[in-house]
C-alpha positions in Angstrom: -0.8 11.4 34.2 0.6 8.8 31.9 -0.2 9.3 28.2 -2.0 6.4 26.8 -2.6 5.5 23.1 -4.9 2.8 21.9 -3.4 1.2 18.8 -5.9 -0.5 16.5 -4.3 -3.1 14.2 -6.1 -3.6 10.9 -4.3 -4.7 7.6 -0.9 -3.9 9.1 -0.2 -7.1 11.1 3.5 -6.6 11.6 6.1 -4.9 13.7 8.7 -4.3 11.0 8.2 -1.1 9.0 5.0 -0.1 10.8 5.3 3.6 11.1 1.9 4.0 12.8 2.6 1.4 15.6 6.1 2.6 16.1 4.9 6.2 16.5 2.4 5.0 19.1 5.1 3.3 21.1 7.3 6.4 20.9 4.7 9.0 21.7 2.9 7.3 24.6 3.9 6.2 28.0 1.6 3.2 27.7 0.2 1.6 24.5 -2.8 -0.7 24.3 -2.6 -2.7 21.0 -5.9 -4.1 19.9 -7.2 -6.3 17.1 -11.0 -6.6 16.6 -12.6 -9.4 14.6 -15.6 -7.7 12.9 -18.4 -10.3 12.5 -19.7 -8.3 9.5 -16.8 -9.5 7.3 -17.7 -13.1 7.8 -21.4 -13.0 6.9 -22.9 -14.9 4.0 -23.4 -12.8 0.8 -26.5 -12.9 -1.3 -24.6 -15.1 -3.7 -24.5 -17.9 -1.1 -20.9 -17.8 0.1 -19.2 -16.0 3.0 -17.7 -12.6 2.5 -14.5 -14.0 4.0 -14.2 -17.7 3.5 -12.4 -20.5 5.3 -9.0 -20.1 3.8 -8.8 -16.3 4.4 -10.2 -16.7 7.9 -7.7 -19.3 8.9 -4.9 -17.2 7.5 -6.2 -14.2 9.4 -6.4 -16.1 12.7 -2.8 -17.3 12.2 -1.6 -13.8 11.4 -3.2 -12.3 14.5 -1.9 -15.1 16.7 1.6 -14.5 15.3 1.3 -10.7 15.9 0.4 -11.4 19.5 3.4 -13.6 19.9 5.7 -10.9 18.5 4.2 -8.1 20.6 4.6 -10.3 23.7 8.3 -10.6 22.8 8.6 -6.8 23.1 7.0 -6.8 26.6 3.5 -6.0 25.4 0.2 -7.7 24.8 -2.3 -7.7 22.0 -5.9 -7.3 23.2 -8.3 -9.4 21.0 -12.0 -8.6 20.8 -14.9 -9.7 18.6 -17.5 -7.1 17.6 -17.9 -3.9 15.8 -14.6 -2.0 15.9 -16.1 1.5 16.0 -17.9 0.6 19.2 -15.2 -1.5 20.9 -12.3 0.8 20.2 -14.2 3.8 21.6 -15.2 1.8 24.7 -11.5 0.8 25.2 -10.5 4.4 24.9 -12.8 5.3 27.7 -11.9 2.3 29.8 -8.2 3.1 29.6 -8.6 6.8 29.7 -6.6 7.1 26.4 -5.8 10.5 24.9 -5.5 9.2 21.4 -6.3 6.3 19.0 -3.8 5.5 16.3 -4.4 3.2 13.3 -3.4 2.6 9.7 -5.3 4.4 7.0 -7.5 2.3 4.7 -9.0 3.2 1.3 -12.2 1.3 0.5 -15.8 2.2 1.5 -16.5 -0.4 4.2 -13.2 0.4 5.9 -13.5 4.1 5.7 -17.1 4.0 6.9 -15.9 2.3 10.1 -13.2 4.9 10.4 -15.7 7.7 10.1 -18.0 6.1 12.7 -15.2 5.6 15.1 -14.0 9.2 14.6 -17.5 10.5 15.6 -17.6 8.4 18.7 -14.1 9.5 19.8 -14.9 13.1 19.2 -17.8 12.9 21.7 -15.4 11.6 24.4 -12.6 14.0 23.5 -10.2 11.5 22.2 -8.0 12.3 19.2 -7.9 9.9 16.2 -4.9 9.7 14.0 -4.8 7.7 10.7 -1.3 6.9 9.3 -0.6 5.6 5.8 1.3 2.3 5.9 0.1 0.3 2.9 2.1 1.2 -0.2 5.6 1.3 -1.6 5.4 5.1 -2.4 3.8 7.4 0.1 0.9 9.3 -1.4 2.4 12.6 -0.1 5.5 11.9 -2.2 3.6 11.5 -5.5 4.3 14.3 -8.0 0.6 14.8 -8.7 -2.6 15.1 -6.7 -4.6 11.8 -6.5 -7.3 13.6 -8.4 -4.8 13.9 -11.3 -3.6 10.3 -11.1 -2.6 9.1 -14.6 -5.2 6.8 -16.1 -2.6 4.5 -17.6 -0.2 2.4 -15.4 2.7 3.0 -17.8 2.4 6.8 -17.3 2.2 6.4 -13.5 5.1 4.0 -13.4 7.4 6.2 -15.5 6.6 9.3 -13.4 7.1 7.8 -10.0 10.3 6.0 -11.1 11.7 9.3 -12.3 10.5 11.7 -9.7 9.8 9.7 -6.4 11.9 8.1 -3.8 10.8 5.1 -1.7 11.0 6.0 2.0 13.3 3.8 4.1 11.5 1.2 6.3 10.9 2.0 9.9 12.6 0.1 12.7 10.8 -2.4 15.1 9.5 -0.9 18.3 12.0 -1.6 21.1 9.7 -1.8 24.0 5.9 -1.9 24.5 4.5 -0.7 27.8 1.0 -1.7 28.8 -1.4 -0.4 31.5 -1.4 -2.8 34.4 -5.1 -3.7 34.3 -5.5 -5.1 30.8 -7.6 -8.2 29.7 -6.0 -9.8 26.7 -9.0 -11.8 25.4 -8.8 -15.1 23.5 -8.3 -15.7 19.8 -11.7 -16.7 18.5 -12.3 -20.0 16.7 -14.3 -20.5 13.5 -17.5 -21.2 15.4 -17.3 -17.9 17.2 -16.9 -16.1 13.9 -20.1 -17.6 12.6 -19.0 -20.7 10.7 -21.3 -23.7 10.9 -20.3 -27.2 12.1 -20.6 -28.4 8.5 -18.3 -25.7 7.2 -15.8 -26.3 9.9 -15.8 -30.0 9.2 -15.8 -29.6 5.4 -13.1 -31.2 3.2 -11.6 -27.7 2.6 -11.3 -27.0 6.3 -9.6 -30.2 7.0 -6.8 -29.7 4.4 -3.4 -28.5 5.5 -3.1 -24.8 4.6 -0.8 -24.0 1.7 0.4 -20.8 3.4 1.0 -20.0 7.0 -0.2 -16.7 8.3 1.8 -14.1 10.1 4.8 -11.8 10.0 7.3 -14.5 10.8 6.1 -16.7 8.0 6.1 -13.8 5.6 9.7 -12.8 6.5 10.8 -16.4 6.2 9.2 -16.7 2.7 11.1 -13.6 1.7 14.4 -15.0 3.0 13.9 -18.4 1.4 12.8 -17.1 -2.0 15.3 -14.3 -2.4 18.4 -15.5 -0.4 18.3 -19.2 0.4 17.0 -20.5 -2.9 18.1 -17.6 -5.1 14.9 -17.5 -7.1 14.8 -13.8 -7.6 17.4 -13.9 -10.3 15.0 -15.8 -12.6 11.7 -14.4 -11.4 10.7 -12.8 -14.7 11.2 -16.1 -16.6 9.2 -18.2 -14.1 6.5 -15.8 -12.8 3.9 -17.0 -15.3 4.1 -20.6 -14.1 1.0 -22.5 -13.0 2.0 -25.5 -10.9 3.8 -25.5 -7.6 4.8 -22.9 -5.0 8.0 -21.5 -6.3 7.4 -20.2 -9.8 6.5 -16.9 -8.3 7.2 -15.1 -5.0 3.8 -15.4 -3.4 4.6 -12.3 -1.4 1.1 -11.0 -2.2 -0.2 -13.5 0.4 1.5 -11.7 3.3 1.2 -8.3 1.7 -2.6 -8.7 1.8 -2.8 -8.4 5.6 0.3 -6.2 6.0 2.4 -9.1 7.4 5.0 -8.0 5.0 5.9 -4.4 4.1 6.3 -3.5 0.5 9.1 -1.1 1.4 10.9 -3.9 3.2 10.6 -6.1 0.1 11.9 -3.3 -2.0 14.9 -2.8 0.3 15.7 -6.5 0.2 15.5 -6.5 -3.6 17.9 -3.6 -3.7 20.3 -5.3 -1.3 20.1 -8.4 -3.5 20.9 -6.4 -6.5 24.0 -4.9 -4.8 25.2 -8.2 -3.4 24.3 -10.7 -6.1 22.8 -9.6 -9.4 20.6 -6.8 -10.9 18.7 -7.9 -13.9 15.2 -7.8 -15.5 13.9 -10.3 -12.9 14.9 -8.1 -10.0 13.4 -5.1 -11.6 10.2 -7.0 -12.4 9.5 -7.7 -8.8 9.7 -3.9 -8.1 7.6 -3.3 -11.2 4.8 -5.5 -9.7 5.0 -3.6 -6.4 4.4 -0.5 -8.4 1.4 -2.1 -10.1 0.1 -2.8 -6.6 0.6 0.9 -5.6 -1.2 2.0 -8.8 -4.3 0.0 -7.9 -4.3 1.4 -4.4 -4.2 4.9 -5.7 -6.8 4.1 -8.4 -9.1 3.0 -5.7 -8.3 6.1 -3.7 -9.2 8.3 -6.7 -12.3 6.5 -7.9 -13.9 5.4 -4.6 -17.1 3.4 -4.9 -16.9 3.2 -8.7 -14.6 0.3 -8.5 -17.4 -1.8 -6.9 -20.1 -1.0 -9.4 -20.8 -3.1 -12.6 -20.3 0.1 -14.7 -16.8 0.3 -13.2 -14.2 3.1 -13.3 -15.3 4.0 -16.9 -18.8 4.4 -15.7 -20.0 2.3 -18.6 -23.7 2.4 -18.0 -24.4 0.7 -21.4 -22.6 -2.5 -20.3 -25.2 -5.2 -19.9 -24.4 -8.1 -17.6 -26.1 -11.5 -17.2 -27.2 -12.7 -13.8 -27.5 -16.4 -14.7 -26.9 -18.2 -11.3 -26.6 -21.6 -12.9 -23.7 -20.6 -15.2 -22.1 -18.7 -12.3 -22.2 -21.8 -10.2 -20.6 -23.9 -12.9 -17.8 -21.3 -13.2 -17.4 -21.1 -9.4 -17.2 -24.9 -8.9 -15.0 -25.7 -12.0 -17.7 -27.4 -14.0 -17.6 -25.4 -17.2 -16.2 -28.1 -19.5 -13.2 -25.9 -20.3 -10.2 -27.7 -18.7 -8.0 -24.6 -18.2 -10.8 -22.7 -16.5 -12.0 -25.6 -14.4 -8.5 -26.5 -13.2 -7.9 -23.0 -12.0 -11.2 -22.7 -10.3 -10.7 -26.1 -8.6 -7.3 -25.0 -7.4 -8.9 -21.9 -5.9 -11.6 -24.0 -4.2 -9.0 -26.4 -2.8 -6.2 -24.0 -1.7 -7.5 -20.4 -1.6 -4.9 -19.5 -4.2 -4.6 -19.1 -8.0 -1.8 -17.9 -10.2 -2.0 -14.4 -11.8 -2.3 -16.0 -15.2 -5.2 -18.2 -14.0 -6.9 -15.2 -12.5 -6.8 -13.2 -15.7 -8.2 -16.2 -17.7 -11.1 -17.2 -15.4 -12.1 -13.5 -15.0 -12.1 -13.0 -18.7 -14.1 -16.2 -19.2 -16.7 -15.1 -16.7 -17.1 -11.5 -18.0 -16.4 -11.9 -21.7 -17.4 -15.4 -22.7 -20.3 -15.9 -20.3 -21.2 -12.2 -20.0 -21.9 -12.6 -16.3 -21.7 -9.6 -13.9 -18.0 -9.4 -13.2 -18.8 -8.1 -9.6 -20.0 -11.6 -8.8 -16.6 -13.0 -9.7 -14.8 -10.2 -7.7 -17.0 -11.1 -4.7 -16.1 -14.8 -5.0 -12.4 -14.0 -5.2 -12.8 -11.8 -2.1 -14.3 -14.8 -0.3 -11.7 -17.3 -1.4 -8.3 -15.7 -2.1 -5.8 -15.9 0.7 -4.0 -12.9 -0.8 -7.2 -10.9 -1.2 -6.5 -7.1 -1.3 -9.5 -4.9 -1.8 -7.8 -2.5 -4.2 -5.9 -5.1 -6.3 -8.8 -7.5 -6.5 -11.5 -5.0 -7.6 -9.3 -2.9 -9.8 -8.0 -6.0 -11.6 -11.5 -7.2 -12.2 -12.4 -3.7 -13.6 -9.4 -4.1 -15.9 -10.2 -7.5 -17.2 -14.0 -6.8 -17.5 -13.2 -3.8 -19.7 -14.6 -1.1 -17.4 -11.3 -0.1 -15.8 -7.9 1.4 -16.6 -7.0 -0.9 -19.5 -5.7 1.2 -22.5 -6.6 -1.7 -24.9 -10.2 -1.6 -25.9 -12.1 -4.9 -25.8 -9.3 -7.0 -24.4 -10.2 -10.6 -24.8 -8.4 -13.8 -23.8 -8.5 -16.7 -26.1 -8.6 -19.4 -23.4 -7.4 -22.2 -25.6 -4.5 -20.2 -26.9 -3.6 -19.2 -23.3 -3.9 -22.8 -22.1 -1.7 -24.3 -24.8 0.9 -21.6 -24.3 1.1 -21.6 -20.5 0.4 -25.3 -19.9 1.7 -26.9 -23.1 2.1 -30.4 -21.6 -1.2 -30.2 -19.7 0.5 -30.9 -16.4 -1.4 -28.2 -14.6 -4.8 -29.3 -16.0 -4.2 -32.9 -15.2 -3.1 -32.2 -11.7 -6.4 -30.5 -10.8 -8.6 -32.5 -13.1 -7.3 -36.1 -12.5 -10.3 -37.5 -14.5 -8.4 -36.2 -17.6 -5.0 -37.8 -16.6 -5.0 -40.2 -19.5 -5.8 -37.7 -22.2 -2.7 -36.8 -24.3 -1.2 -33.4 -23.9 -2.2 -32.3 -27.4 -5.8 -33.1 -26.8 -6.4 -32.3 -23.1 -6.9 -28.6 -23.4 -9.7 -29.1 -26.0 -11.1 -32.3 -24.5 -14.6 -31.4 -25.8 -13.3 -32.4 -29.3 -12.7 -36.0 -28.3 -14.6 -38.6 -30.4 -16.6 -41.3 -28.7 -13.8 -43.8 -29.4 -11.2 -41.4 -28.0 -13.3 -40.9 -24.9 -13.4 -44.7 -24.4 -9.7 -45.0 -25.0 -8.8 -42.3 -22.5 -11.3 -43.3 -19.8 -13.4 -40.1 -19.8 -17.0 -39.7 -20.9 -18.0 -36.1 -21.7 -21.2 -35.3 -19.8 -20.3 -37.9 -17.2 -16.8 -38.0 -15.8 -16.2 -34.5 -17.2 -18.8 -32.0 -18.2 -19.6 -30.8 -21.7 -18.6 -27.2 -22.4 -21.1 -24.6 -21.4 -20.2 -22.4 -24.4 -19.3 -23.0 -28.0 -15.6 -23.6 -27.4 -14.5 -24.2 -31.0 -14.5 -20.4 -31.5 -11.0 -20.4 -29.9 -9.5 -22.7 -32.6 -8.6 -19.6 -34.5 -5.1 -18.6 -33.4 -4.9 -15.7 -31.1 -2.0 -13.4 -30.2 -3.4 -12.5 -26.8 -1.1 -13.9 -24.1 
């Protein structure tokens, strides 16, 4: 009897460097690749927005569609289903008389709960279940410490792994994918099938052309273009804190988020670039940030559900958070009266993306200036960000809110100082807040200080065309060293 393996794709939507899928194709006579759209990840949260919003959903649909195309090019087919994965995968295992189910290992609670449920169902029908780690640059088995002994500080982690660990080489593409003869592929669902209303589907955001195209092909093309064709890697460290445009940073996180790009493949390409063109601080810095990504994955693995709680990794039960819905809505919609904050939030609302510098500032503003429960902000980012990664998102919010792994106590961002340093000409703010286009660069970041005559001169009335600040913003006028 032919050995059959069900392969369940999750956040590993690629064929390159996918050890789990490659092993399935090598160990089985026939492989049934499956992707399941779980309706539970599209539901509306208690905060009034979807757990997975339009931008993320569109990117996911494109990525799954591209994966199906690439599997077909190898002689296979991707089965697509909509429902609860733990039920559907176990039913497929019975239907195809599979001996095993393979999938990539996840970390966070919701994902591991599904894994556990599926494992129990497969055990009843005598089907083996194998979870294979595919997500990080360094494999957890190669770390020189137990996860329970993971260093609290990133610098300690980085120095240790750089000195004592090797990055495993990427795995090859599968050469041939053989399917059972009686498969039913299933159709890619549309937004309505995933629960989106007609109003949401026809909203302004839904009609906009996406900034990023989903899928392995688009991710690999971005890597080639950024590193090789446009040679931007050599100046990455100098440009990475940019705000406006697509090419100030790599944007690789967008495709890393769903596993359309492998971190090990990126690492290999950077090393090849260093050998063939130049090795400098910029090339190292891209690897440095991949190590940051690893660190947060392992932090999430170590601390489990703590990363989702208001008390955070530090378990700071004394931290008191506001639950002011009105202020949260003003933050969410970019109506705080603080131009740098509003511009970033409106970019997120319009594109599903925000720079790293912007993320740090809007998170600090929500948690430190408004005192609002940081988990609300983390949930909104989860809904909106095209490059949402559960570990990076929630651990970064822990960090900025002061309940995570930050070695610096009471870290605080002076928003005005940040704005004038990273957007000195006001180009970013004016792009996303066109109502402030006529305000001079030296005044646009602190527009709340405009006199009535200046407001008339620059065509903006505070409280009308642009909101008054929701906090006492003059507190930032004192110079700050925090950048």
